[in-house]
C-alpha positions as CSV (number, residue, x, y, z in Angstrom):
1,M,1.8,15.2,19.9
2,V,3.8,16.0,17.0
3,T,6.7,14.2,16.4
4,D,10.0,15.3,14.6
5,G,9.9,12.0,12.9
6,V,8.7,9.2,11.3
7,T,9.9,5.3,10.6
8,S,13.7,4.3,9.9
9,G,14.1,5.7,6.1
10,Q,12.2,8.7,6.1
11,P,13.6,12.2,6.8
12,A,11.1,14.4,8.6
13,V,11.0,18.4,10.5
14,K,9.2,19.2,12.9
15,K,6.1,21.3,11.3
16,K,3.6,23.8,13.2
17,R,0.5,23.2,14.7
18,A,-2.8,24.3,13.8
19,K,-4.3,26.2,16.0
20,P,-6.9,24.8,18.9
21,D,-9.7,26.9,17.0
22,Q,-9.1,25.5,13.6
23,A,-11.3,22.6,12.6
24,P,-9.1,19.4,12.3
25,A,-8.2,17.9,8.8
26,A,-11.3,16.4,7.0
27,A,-9.5,13.9,5.2
28,Q,-8.4,12.0,8.1
29,Q,-11.4,11.3,10.2
30,T,-11.7,7.8,10.9
31,A,-15.1,5.8,11.9
32,T,-13.4,4.4,14.4
33,P,-13.8,6.7,18.0
34,P,-10.5,6.4,19.7
35,R,-10.4,3.7,22.6
36,K,-9.8,5.4,26.2
37,S,-6.7,3.7,27.6
38,P,-5.1,4.9,30.7
39,S,-1.3,4.0,29.1
40,A,-1.8,5.8,26.3
41,A,0.3,8.7,25.8
42,K,-0.6,12.3,26.9
43,P,-0.9,14.6,23.5
44,E,1.4,17.0,24.6
45,E,4.6,15.0,25.5
46,P,7.6,15.9,24.0
47,V,9.6,13.3,21.6
48,E,13.1,13.5,22.0
49,G,16.0,11.0,21.2
50,A,15.3,8.5,18.7
51,D,11.7,9.3,18.2
52,A,12.9,12.7,17.6
53,V,15.8,11.4,14.8
54,A,13.9,8.3,13.0
55,G,10.8,7.9,15.5
56,A,7.5,6.3,15.7
57,T,4.2,7.7,15.2
58,P,2.5,9.4,18.1
59,A,0.8,7.3,20.4
60,N,-2.5,9.0,20.2
61,D,-3.8,7.4,17.2
62,E,-6.2,10.5,16.5
63,T,-2.6,12.7,16.2
64,A,-1.0,9.7,14.5
65,A,-4.0,10.3,11.7
66,A,-3.5,14.2,11.3
67,T,0.0,14.0,10.0
68,A,2.0,12.1,6.5
69,V,4.9,11.6,5.2
70,S,4.5,10.3,1.9
71,A,3.7,12.9,0.6
72,T,6.8,15.5,1.1
73,G,9.1,13.0,2.8
74,L,8.3,15.5,5.8
75,N,6.1,14.8,8.8
76,T,3.6,16.9,8.0
77,P,0.1,18.0,9.3
78,I,-3.0,16.7,6.6
79,E,-4.2,20.4,6.0
80,Q,-0.8,21.3,4.9
81,I,-0.8,18.8,2.2
82,A,-2.1,19.4,-1.2
83,S,-2.0,15.7,-2.5
84,S,-4.5,12.9,-1.7
85,V,-3.9,11.3,1.0
86,S,-5.0,8.4,3.2
87,V,-3.9,7.5,6.9
88,V,-4.7,4.0,8.4
89,T,-3.8,3.6,11.5
90,A,-2.5,0.6,14.0
91,A,-5.9,1.3,15.9
92,E,-8.0,1.0,12.7
93,I,-6.4,-2.3,12.1
94,T,-7.2,-3.2,15.3
95,A,-10.7,-2.0,15.5
96,R,-11.7,-3.5,12.0
97,Q,-9.6,-6.9,12.5
98,Y,-7.5,-6.3,9.6
99,R,-5.5,-9.2,8.9
100,T,-3.5,-8.7,5.5
101,V,-2.8,-5.3,3.8
102,P,-5.2,-6.2,0.9
103,D,-8.0,-6.0,3.5
104,V,-6.4,-2.7,4.2
105,L,-6.5,-1.1,0.8
106,R,-10.2,-2.3,-0.3
107,S,-11.4,0.3,1.9
108,I,-9.1,3.2,0.6
109,P,-10.8,6.0,-2.1
110,G,-9.1,5.3,-5.3
111,V,-8.3,2.0,-4.9
112,Q,-8.8,-1.4,-6.5
113,I,-8.4,-4.6,-5.2
114,V,-8.0,-7.7,-7.4
115,Q,-6.9,-10.9,-5.6
116,G,-7.7,-14.3,-7.4
117,G,-7.9,-17.1,-5.2
118,G,-8.5,-15.1,-1.8
119,P,-5.7,-15.0,1.0
120,G,-2.1,-15.8,0.0
121,A,-3.2,-15.2,-3.7
122,R,-1.4,-12.3,-5.5
123,A,-3.2,-9.6,-5.4
124,A,-3.1,-6.7,-8.0
125,I,-3.4,-2.7,-7.1
126,F,-5.4,-0.3,-9.7
127,M,-5.2,3.4,-7.9
128,R,-6.8,6.2,-9.7
129,G,-7.7,3.8,-12.8
130,T,-4.2,3.3,-13.6
131,E,-2.0,-0.3,-13.9
132,S,-1.7,-2.8,-11.7
133,D,2.3,-2.2,-11.8
134,H,1.6,1.7,-11.4
135,T,2.0,2.3,-7.7
136,K,4.9,2.1,-5.7
137,I,5.3,0.4,-2.3
138,Y,7.6,1.5,0.2
139,V,8.2,-0.4,3.8
140,D,10.2,1.6,5.9
141,G,11.9,2.7,3.5
142,I,12.8,0.2,1.2
143,D,11.5,-0.3,-2.6
144,V,9.8,-3.6,-2.0
145,S,9.4,-4.3,-5.9
146,D,10.3,-7.6,-7.2
147,P,12.6,-7.0,-9.9
148,A,11.7,-10.4,-11.2
149,S,8.2,-10.1,-11.8
150,G,6.5,-8.8,-15.0
151,G,5.8,-5.3,-13.8
152,R,8.4,-4.8,-11.2
153,T,5.3,-5.2,-8.6
154,F,5.2,-6.3,-4.8
155,D,2.6,-8.9,-4.1
156,V,1.0,-7.2,-0.9
157,G,-1.1,-10.4,-0.8
158,Q,2.0,-11.8,1.2
159,M,2.3,-9.2,3.6
160,L,0.5,-9.4,7.1
161,T,-0.7,-6.8,9.4
162,G,0.2,-7.1,12.7
163,D,3.8,-5.5,13.2
164,I,2.4,-2.5,10.7
165,D,2.1,1.0,12.5
166,R,0.4,2.8,9.9
167,I,-0.5,2.6,6.0
168,E,-0.1,5.8,3.9
169,V,-1.9,5.6,0.7
170,L,-1.0,8.6,-1.4
171,R,-2.5,9.1,-5.0
172,G,-1.5,10.9,-8.1
173,P,2.0,11.3,-10.2
174,Q,4.6,11.2,-7.5
175,S,8.5,10.1,-9.5
176,G,9.4,14.0,-8.7
177,L,9.9,12.3,-5.0
178,Y,10.0,9.0,-5.8
179,G,11.3,8.0,-9.5
180,A,10.2,5.5,-11.6
181,D,7.2,3.3,-11.4
182,A,4.9,6.2,-9.1
183,I,2.5,6.9,-12.1
184,G,-0.9,6.2,-9.8
185,G,0.8,6.6,-7.0
186,V,2.7,5.4,-3.6
187,I,2.0,3.0,-0.8
188,V,4.3,3.8,2.2
189,I,3.7,1.5,5.0
190,Y,5.7,1.9,8.5
191,T,6.1,-0.9,10.9
192,K,6.3,-0.3,14.9
193,K,9.1,1.2,16.6
194,G,9.4,0.1,20.8
195,E,9.7,2.8,23.1
196,G,9.6,2.5,26.8
197,P,9.9,-0.4,29.0
198,P,9.6,-3.6,27.8
199,K,5.9,-4.8,26.5
200,F,4.5,-7.8,25.1
201,T,2.0,-8.1,22.9
202,G,0.0,-11.5,21.4
203,M,-2.6,-12.4,19.3
204,V,-4.3,-16.0,18.8
205,E,-7.2,-16.2,16.2
206,G,-9.2,-18.8,14.7
207,G,-12.2,-19.3,12.3
208,S,-13.5,-20.4,8.8
209,F,-11.7,-21.8,6.4
210,G,-9.6,-23.6,8.7
211,T,-8.2,-20.3,10.2
212,F,-5.8,-20.1,12.6
213,N,-3.6,-16.9,13.2
214,Q,-1.1,-15.7,15.8
215,N,1.2,-13.0,16.5
216,A,3.8,-12.3,19.1
217,G,6.0,-9.1,19.8
218,V,8.3,-7.6,21.8
219,S,9.5,-4.2,22.1
220,G,10.5,-1.5,24.2
221,G,13.6,1.1,24.3
222,Q,16.0,3.1,26.8
223,N,19.0,4.8,27.2
224,G,18.9,5.7,23.7
225,F,18.5,2.3,22.7
226,N,14.9,1.1,20.9
227,Y,13.7,-2.4,19.3
228,A,10.9,-4.3,18.1
229,F,10.3,-7.7,17.5
230,N,7.7,-9.8,16.2
231,L,6.6,-13.0,14.6
232,G,3.2,-13.3,12.1
233,H,1.8,-16.6,11.5
234,Y,-1.6,-16.2,9.5
235,R,-3.0,-20.2,8.4
236,A,-6.1,-20.7,6.0
237,S,-6.5,-24.8,5.1
238,D,-9.6,-24.5,2.6
239,I,-10.9,-21.4,0.9
240,P,-13.2,-22.3,-2.2
241,V,-12.0,-20.0,-4.8
242,T,-12.9,-21.9,-8.3
243,P,-16.9,-21.8,-9.6
244,L,-18.5,-24.8,-9.5
245,D,-19.8,-24.1,-13.7
246,I,-16.3,-23.9,-15.4
247,L,-15.0,-27.4,-14.5
248,L,-14.6,-29.9,-16.9
249,P,-16.9,-33.2,-15.6
250,G,-15.1,-35.5,-13.0
251,T,-12.9,-32.3,-12.1
252,R,-12.6,-32.2,-8.6
253,R,-12.6,-28.3,-7.2
254,F,-9.8,-27.9,-4.2
255,G,-9.7,-25.3,-2.0
256,N,-6.8,-23.1,-1.3
257,D,-4.5,-24.0,1.4
258,Y,-2.3,-20.8,2.6
259,E,-0.1,-20.6,5.3
260,N,2.1,-17.6,6.1
261,W,5.3,-16.9,8.5
262,T,6.9,-13.5,8.7
263,F,9.6,-12.1,11.3
264,S,10.2,-8.4,11.5
265,T,12.4,-6.3,13.6
266,K,13.3,-2.8,13.6
267,L,16.5,-1.7,15.9
268,G,17.4,2.0,16.9
269,Y,20.3,3.6,18.7
270,D,21.3,7.0,19.4
271,V,24.8,7.6,19.9
272,S,24.8,10.9,20.9
273,K,22.3,13.8,20.4
274,E,23.8,14.4,16.8
275,L,23.8,10.9,15.6
276,S,21.5,7.8,15.6
277,V,21.5,4.4,13.6
278,N,18.6,2.1,12.7
279,G,18.0,-1.3,11.1
280,V,15.2,-3.1,9.8
281,F,14.3,-6.4,8.6
282,R,11.8,-8.6,7.6
283,Y,11.6,-12.1,6.5
284,T,8.1,-14.0,5.0
285,Q,8.1,-17.4,4.0
286,A,4.7,-18.6,2.8
287,D,3.4,-21.8,1.0
288,L,0.0,-21.8,-1.5
289,D,-1.6,-24.7,-3.2
290,F,-3.5,-23.5,-5.7
291,T,-5.6,-24.7,-8.9
292,A,-3.8,-23.5,-11.9
293,D,-5.2,-23.7,-15.6
294,G,-4.8,-26.2,-18.4
295,F,-5.0,-24.8,-22.2
296,D,-6.5,-26.7,-24.5
297,L,-5.3,-26.2,-28.3
298,G,-7.9,-28.0,-29.7
299,T,-10.5,-25.4,-28.5
300,F,-8.4,-22.7,-27.0
301,T,-10.1,-22.6,-24.0
302,S,-8.3,-23.0,-20.4
303,R,-9.8,-25.1,-17.8
304,P,-9.2,-25.6,-13.9
305,E,-6.6,-28.4,-13.8
306,N,-7.8,-31.8,-12.1
307,F,-4.5,-31.0,-9.2
308,Q,-3.1,-28.4,-7.4
309,R,0.6,-26.8,-8.0
310,H,2.4,-25.5,-5.1
311,Q,3.8,-22.3,-4.8
312,S,6.6,-21.2,-2.1
313,T,7.5,-17.7,-1.2
314,E,10.3,-16.1,0.3
315,Q,10.7,-12.3,0.6
316,L,13.8,-10.5,2.4
317,F,14.1,-6.5,3.1
318,S,16.5,-4.9,4.9
319,R,17.8,-1.8,5.4
320,G,20.2,0.2,8.0
321,E,20.5,3.9,8.0
322,V,22.7,6.4,9.7
323,V,21.0,9.5,10.7
324,W,23.2,12.8,11.6
325,K,22.0,16.3,12.8
326,A,24.0,19.4,12.1
327,L,23.6,23.2,12.2
328,G,22.3,22.7,15.6
329,G,19.3,20.4,14.1
330,A,18.8,22.8,11.2
331,A,20.1,20.4,8.8
332,T,19.3,16.4,9.0
333,S,21.4,14.1,6.8
334,F,19.9,10.4,6.5
335,F,22.5,7.9,5.0
336,G,21.2,4.2,3.9
337,V,21.9,1.4,2.1
338,S,19.1,-1.4,1.2
339,Y,18.6,-4.8,0.2
340,S,16.0,-6.9,-1.0
341,E,15.1,-10.1,-2.6
342,T,12.1,-11.7,-3.6
343,G,11.8,-15.5,-5.1
344,Y,9.1,-18.0,-6.0
345,D,9.2,-21.3,-6.9
346,T,6.1,-22.9,-8.4
347,L,5.9,-27.2,-8.9
348,N,4.0,-28.2,-11.4
349,P,3.3,-32.1,-9.4
350,V,1.9,-33.8,-13.1
351,V,4.3,-32.0,-15.2
352,L,8.0,-31.1,-13.5
353,A,9.0,-29.8,-16.8
354,N,6.3,-27.0,-16.1
355,S,7.6,-26.3,-12.8
356,T,9.0,-22.5,-12.9
357,T,11.1,-20.2,-10.6
358,S,12.1,-16.9,-10.0
359,D,14.6,-14.7,-8.1
360,G,14.5,-10.9,-7.7
361,D,17.1,-8.9,-5.7
362,R,18.0,-5.2,-5.4
363,I,20.9,-3.0,-3.5
364,K,20.2,0.5,-2.9
365,Y,22.1,3.7,-1.6
366,D,20.5,6.6,-0.9
367,W,21.2,9.8,0.7
368,R,18.9,12.2,1.6
369,T,19.4,16.1,4.0
370,V,16.3,18.1,5.2
371,V,17.5,21.9,5.9
372,T,15.2,24.3,7.5
373,L,16.1,27.2,5.9
374,S,13.8,29.8,8.0
375,P,10.5,29.3,9.2
376,G,8.2,27.8,6.8
377,W,10.4,27.1,4.6
378,T,12.5,23.3,4.3
379,A,14.6,21.7,1.5
380,V,15.4,18.6,0.6
381,V,17.9,17.3,-1.5
382,G,18.9,13.9,-2.0
383,A,19.9,11.1,-4.7
384,D,20.2,7.6,-5.0
385,Y,21.6,4.6,-6.8
386,Q,20.1,1.0,-7.0
387,N,21.1,-2.0,-9.2
388,E,18.2,-4.5,-9.6
389,R,18.9,-8.2,-10.9
390,L,16.6,-10.8,-12.1
391,D,17.2,-15.1,-12.2
392,T,15.0,-17.5,-13.9
393,G,17.3,-20.0,-14.0
394,A,17.3,-19.6,-17.9
395,V,17.8,-15.9,-17.8
396,T,19.7,-13.7,-15.8
397,A,19.7,-9.8,-16.4
398,E,20.6,-6.9,-14.5
399,E,20.5,-3.3,-14.5
400,A,21.6,0.4,-12.9
401,N,19.8,3.1,-12.4
402,S,21.0,6.4,-10.4
403,G,18.8,9.6,-9.6
404,G,18.5,13.3,-7.7
405,Y,16.4,15.5,-6.6
406,V,15.2,18.7,-5.1
407,Q,12.3,19.5,-3.2
408,L,11.2,23.0,-1.5
409,E,8.0,23.2,0.8
410,A,7.0,26.5,1.9
411,E,4.8,28.7,3.4
412,P,5.4,32.1,1.1
413,V,2.1,33.9,3.0
414,H,0.2,33.1,6.1
415,N,-1.6,29.5,5.7
416,L,-0.6,29.2,1.8
417,F,1.4,26.1,1.5
418,V,3.1,24.6,-1.4
419,T,5.3,21.7,-2.2
420,G,7.3,21.6,-5.3
421,N,10.1,19.0,-6.5
422,V,11.8,17.7,-9.4
423,R,13.9,14.4,-10.0
424,Y,16.1,13.3,-12.6
425,D,16.8,9.6,-13.3
426,D,19.3,7.9,-15.3
427,N,19.3,4.8,-16.3
428,E,21.9,2.8,-18.2
429,S,19.3,1.1,-20.6
430,F,17.1,3.6,-22.0
431,G,18.8,7.0,-20.6
432,G,17.4,9.6,-18.5
433,V,14.0,11.0,-17.4
434,T,12.9,14.3,-15.8
435,T,10.2,14.4,-13.5
436,W,8.3,16.9,-11.3
437,R,5.4,17.9,-9.4
438,I,4.3,20.8,-8.1
439,A,1.0,20.9,-5.1
440,P,0.0,23.8,-3.2
441,S,-2.7,23.9,-0.5
442,Y,-4.5,26.9,1.0
443,L,-6.1,27.0,4.1
444,I,-9.3,29.5,5.7
445,E,-9.1,29.2,8.8
446,Q,-12.3,31.2,9.4
447,T,-14.2,28.4,7.6
448,G,-12.3,25.2,7.8
449,T,-11.5,24.9,4.3
450,T,-8.7,23.7,2.2
451,L,-8.4,24.3,-0.8
452,K,-5.8,22.0,-2.8
453,A,-4.2,20.9,-6.2
454,S,-1.5,19.3,-7.7
455,Y,0.1,19.0,-11.1
456,G,2.8,16.4,-11.7
457,K,4.8,14.2,-14.3
458,A,5.9,10.3,-13.8
459,F,7.2,7.7,-15.6
460,K,7.1,4.0,-15.3
461,A,10.5,2.2,-16.2
462,P,10.2,-1.3,-18.3
463,S,10.7,-4.4,-16.3
464,L,13.8,-6.7,-16.5
465,V,10.8,-9.4,-17.7
466,D,9.6,-7.3,-20.3
467,R,13.1,-6.8,-21.7
468,F,14.9,-9.9,-21.5
469,V,12.9,-12.9,-20.6
470,D,11.5,-14.7,-23.4
471,F,8.5,-17.6,-22.0
472,P,8.3,-20.1,-23.6
473,E,11.0,-19.3,-26.1
474,F,9.3,-20.0,-29.2
475,L,6.2,-18.2,-28.3
476,F,6.9,-15.0,-26.4
477,F,9.8,-12.3,-27.2
478,A,10.9,-9.9,-25.2
479,N,11.4,-6.3,-26.2
480,R,14.8,-5.2,-25.3
481,D,13.8,-1.7,-27.2
482,L,11.2,-0.7,-24.7
483,R,10.8,2.7,-23.7
484,P,9.3,4.5,-20.3
485,E,5.7,5.0,-20.0
486,E,5.4,8.3,-19.0
487,S,2.3,10.0,-17.3
488,T,1.0,13.5,-16.9
489,G,-1.9,14.3,-14.2
490,W,-3.3,16.7,-11.8
491,D,-5.8,16.7,-9.2
492,A,-7.9,19.8,-7.3
493,G,-10.2,19.4,-4.8
494,F,-11.4,20.9,-1.2
495,E,-12.1,19.2,2.3
496,Q,-14.9,21.8,4.8
497,A,-14.8,21.0,8.5
498,V,-18.2,22.3,9.9
499,L,-19.7,22.3,13.5
500,D,-16.8,22.4,15.3
501,G,-15.2,19.7,12.8
502,K,-18.4,17.6,14.1
503,V,-19.5,17.2,10.2
504,R,-16.5,17.0,7.3
505,F,-17.0,16.7,3.6
506,G,-14.7,17.1,0.2
507,A,-14.2,16.0,-3.1
508,T,-11.3,15.6,-5.1
509,Y,-10.9,15.6,-9.3
510,F,-8.3,13.6,-11.0
511,Q,-7.1,13.5,-14.2
512,N,-4.1,11.0,-15.7
513,D,-2.9,11.0,-19.1
514,I,-0.7,8.1,-20.1
515,T,1.5,7.8,-23.4
516,D,3.4,4.8,-24.6
517,L,2.1,2.2,-22.5
518,I,3.7,-0.9,-23.1
519,E,0.9,-3.7,-24.4
520,F,0.9,-7.1,-25.3
521,V,0.6,-7.7,-29.0
522,S,0.7,-11.3,-30.9
523,D,1.1,-12.5,-34.6
524,P,-2.4,-14.6,-35.7
525,A,-0.4,-16.4,-38.1
526,T,2.7,-17.5,-36.2
527,F,1.2,-17.4,-32.6
528,S,4.3,-15.4,-31.4
529,S,3.9,-12.4,-29.4
530,T,6.0,-9.2,-27.9
531,V,5.4,-6.1,-25.9
532,V,5.5,-3.0,-27.5
533,N,5.2,0.9,-26.6
534,V,1.8,1.5,-28.4
535,G,-0.8,2.1,-25.8
536,E,-2.4,5.4,-24.4
537,A,-4.6,5.8,-22.0
538,E,-7.1,8.0,-19.8
539,T,-8.1,7.7,-16.5
540,S,-10.1,10.7,-14.9
541,G,-12.7,11.0,-11.9
542,V,-13.8,12.0,-8.6
543,E,-13.4,10.9,-4.8
544,A,-15.8,12.6,-2.6
545,F,-16.0,11.9,1.2
546,A,-18.4,12.7,4.4
547,S,-18.1,12.2,7.6
548,A,-19.9,12.7,11.3
549,D,-19.0,12.8,14.8
550,V,-22.8,12.0,15.8
551,T,-21.2,11.6,19.5
552,E,-18.0,10.8,21.3
553,D,-18.6,7.4,21.5
554,L,-20.5,7.0,17.6
555,R,-18.3,7.9,14.1
556,F,-19.5,7.2,10.2
557,R,-17.4,7.8,7.1
558,A,-18.5,7.8,4.0
559,D,-16.5,7.2,0.7
560,Y,-17.8,7.4,-2.8
561,T,-15.0,7.2,-6.1
562,F,-15.9,7.6,-9.1
563,T,-13.5,6.2,-12.1
564,D,-13.7,6.4,-15.6
565,A,-10.4,5.0,-17.0
566,I,-10.2,4.0,-21.0
567,N,-8.0,3.0,-24.1
568,A,-7.4,6.8,-25.5
569,I,-7.0,4.8,-28.8
570,T,-10.2,2.5,-28.9
571,G,-12.4,4.6,-26.5
572,A,-12.5,0.8,-24.9
573,E,-13.3,0.8,-21.2
574,L,-10.6,-0.8,-18.8
575,A,-10.6,-3.7,-17.3
576,R,-10.9,-4.1,-13.6
577,R,-11.6,-1.1,-13.1
578,P,-15.0,-0.4,-11.5
579,R,-16.7,3.1,-12.6
580,H,-18.4,3.2,-9.1
581,K,-16.9,2.3,-5.5
582,F,-18.7,3.6,-2.7
583,G,-18.2,2.6,1.0
584,V,-19.8,3.2,4.4
585,S,-18.3,2.5,7.7
586,A,-19.4,3.2,11.3
587,G,-17.8,2.7,14.6
588,W,-20.0,2.7,18.0
589,T,-18.7,2.4,21.7
590,P,-22.2,1.8,23.6
591,I,-20.1,1.4,26.8
592,D,-16.2,2.0,27.4
593,P,-14.8,-1.7,27.2
594,L,-16.9,-2.5,23.8
595,L,-16.7,-1.7,20.4
596,L,-18.5,-2.1,17.8
597,T,-18.0,-1.8,14.0
598,V,-19.6,-2.3,10.5
599,S,-18.4,-1.6,6.9
600,V,-20.5,-1.8,3.4
601,L,-19.1,-1.1,0.8
602,Y,-20.4,-1.2,-2.6
603,T,-18.2,-2.2,-6.1
604,G,-20.1,-1.6,-9.3
605,E,-19.7,-2.9,-12.2
606,S,-16.4,-3.8,-14.0
607,Q,-15.1,-5.1,-17.4
608,D,-12.9,-8.5,-17.4
609,F,-12.0,-11.1,-19.4
610,D,-13.4,-14.9,-19.7
611,R,-11.3,-17.6,-17.9
612,V,-12.4,-19.9,-20.2
613,T,-12.6,-18.8,-23.0
614,F,-10.7,-14.9,-22.9
615,S,-13.5,-13.5,-24.5
616,P,-14.3,-10.1,-22.7
617,T,-17.3,-10.1,-20.1
618,T,-18.8,-8.1,-17.6
619,L,-18.5,-8.3,-13.7
620,P,-21.8,-7.7,-11.9
621,S,-21.8,-5.3,-9.2
622,Y,-21.6,-6.3,-5.5
623,V,-22.1,-5.3,-1.6
624,V,-20.0,-6.9,1.2
625,V,-20.9,-6.2,4.8
626,N,-18.1,-7.1,7.6
627,V,-18.7,-6.5,11.3
628,A,-16.5,-6.6,13.8
629,A,-16.7,-6.5,17.7
630,D,-13.9,-5.8,20.6
631,Y,-14.3,-6.4,24.2
632,R,-11.7,-5.0,26.5
633,I,-11.6,-7.4,29.3
634,N,-8.8,-5.2,31.5
635,D,-5.8,-3.0,30.1
636,N,-4.1,-6.7,29.4
637,A,-6.9,-8.7,27.6
638,S,-9.5,-8.2,25.3
639,L,-11.8,-10.6,23.5
640,F,-12.7,-10.1,19.7
641,G,-14.6,-11.4,17.1
642,R,-15.9,-10.6,13.6
643,I,-17.9,-11.7,10.4
644,D,-16.9,-10.8,6.9
645,N,-19.2,-11.0,4.3
646,L,-22.3,-11.1,6.5
647,F,-24.8,-11.7,3.9
648,D,-22.4,-14.1,1.7
649,K,-22.3,-12.1,-1.2
650,Q,-21.1,-14.2,-4.3
651,Y,-19.2,-12.6,-6.8
652,E,-16.2,-13.1,-9.0
653,V,-12.8,-11.0,-8.6
654,P,-11.7,-11.7,-11.1
655,A,-13.4,-13.2,-13.9
656,G,-13.2,-17.0,-12.7
657,F,-12.1,-16.9,-9.2
658,E,-14.6,-16.5,-6.3
659,A,-14.6,-14.5,-3.8
660,T,-14.7,-15.8,-0.4
661,G,-18.1,-16.3,1.3
662,I,-19.3,-15.9,4.8
663,G,-16.6,-15.8,7.6
664,A,-17.0,-16.2,11.4
665,F,-13.7,-15.4,13.2
666,A,-12.6,-15.0,17.2
667,G,-9.7,-14.7,19.3
668,V,-8.2,-12.8,21.8
669,R,-5.1,-10.5,22.0
670,F,-3.4,-9.5,25.1
671,N,-0.3,-7.2,26.1
672,Y,1.7,-6.8,29.3
């Protein structure tokens, strides 16, 4: 089935289905065979009421992976989308036993995750070689970036997967639809929505590194009302992250201690066939004990401290939305308001004066109307206004931005699908920016071939921290005159299905040119520093994949990414962007109740900076193998287990921070 809608905050219209004899969309073939379940919805069942307005992704996981929303803002079949997009569904997350969002993203082509300190540590995302603050992230229609962070980023390291329905990773410049900060791409996360009779789900898991995780949820829907409540808990009490060879004599090595509690809810009510209201709420409270570095002015080196600091994190995300259908369903309007707040408190128990605090919040109002002009022609028009604020205790700053956009999605000739959009943003500090994107794709039904390309402009707004926060006040000076970073990017590729779609492969070439990069500069005479618009970068590469359905119960998939990311002024390779990334994954159901999965991920050499001396260094390549098993006892209970880093590969990402070694985990999952 193809739903008329997705999760709250995303407009959608019904798109035409591919013909039955048409090859499936190649890019979204999963390596996990579908699980047979008598409770699964039939593919041909219609979706009505709340599902058709603000709805859920399809209950059938194969169909869920065949559509995407992030590329156009409309629920669109993958074969009609020219942009490079990867979809990870709840079924895949469950099969691979991913517990945090960074676990999911590590397997995505074109994405590199750098997380210094294991679970709970801040995770940076480098997409297609762009900077770690060039990826925009939405959760259920909410911009979750932190206005009080250095690059206005979202720490995905704090996000658990227990309530996630699907994750879409959209690569390439996307400011024409999403506004600021979408130079490298956009990640859109949808949480689960209730439907049908009341259902209770639960999970308990334990294992290495003092791990003890639980998740519980209740959901359902009837008489136009739907609800979903979820509580997740993640605990790892002894995560070794500090290499022994960089410790000073007599310094103890501490393991990180991390605990996360996350509560989320999603509610919806169909007031009538034309009017619905929706709401989402998500709150995370997390605590991390970690080893920071102490700087020695005498040697100009940095060494791990002989004690641990404590960081407390709070994230609150909420959204209310009204959905109105008019003109007999030809026009659907969405009116929403979102509020987000992220706070960090870091305690230095030895020198209390070195403790820090930060709080960032944003309120955003948005409107979007989707109009079906004629069969194959859909227009989207929208506008938004937001005000974001930071408070560090010593500094308070805020800034407003308004924007408007228009998009047209059309099929001017049979099987030629074109999406074009243009957006104008007006910021109260640096003025106006116009961005746009055009993305055509052509489907050749007779051969199962899809040709696609896209071209667009994007920008990154300077953060409030870079413009207003001096820290420390006598060494680093903010720059109130910063301009937005700008990017022009394009890609082109193909996807091919053969043997009735059982074998699939494709490749996409991409290139980005980024100007006015905000870079850190210092004065060696005074030791003072600031940030200025002096940088330029060029990133290019290839994303390729191949997949095969050997049988209904055995699947393989391979992904390869080549990335060339350089400083366009010096020619130097940009740090933490490996040139080569190669992954192979497989899923096998030898008997119906048992699912076995394996993934192998090779990451090539990358440049970085030594944790102690700050001098350039090269991180060696590494291979990580993960295996997992899931055995369904009956329709209501399953036993599962996994081994991460099966061969106990020792590696560092970033330099000076050990990745977790071999770990074994097991648990039980149930639903009623």
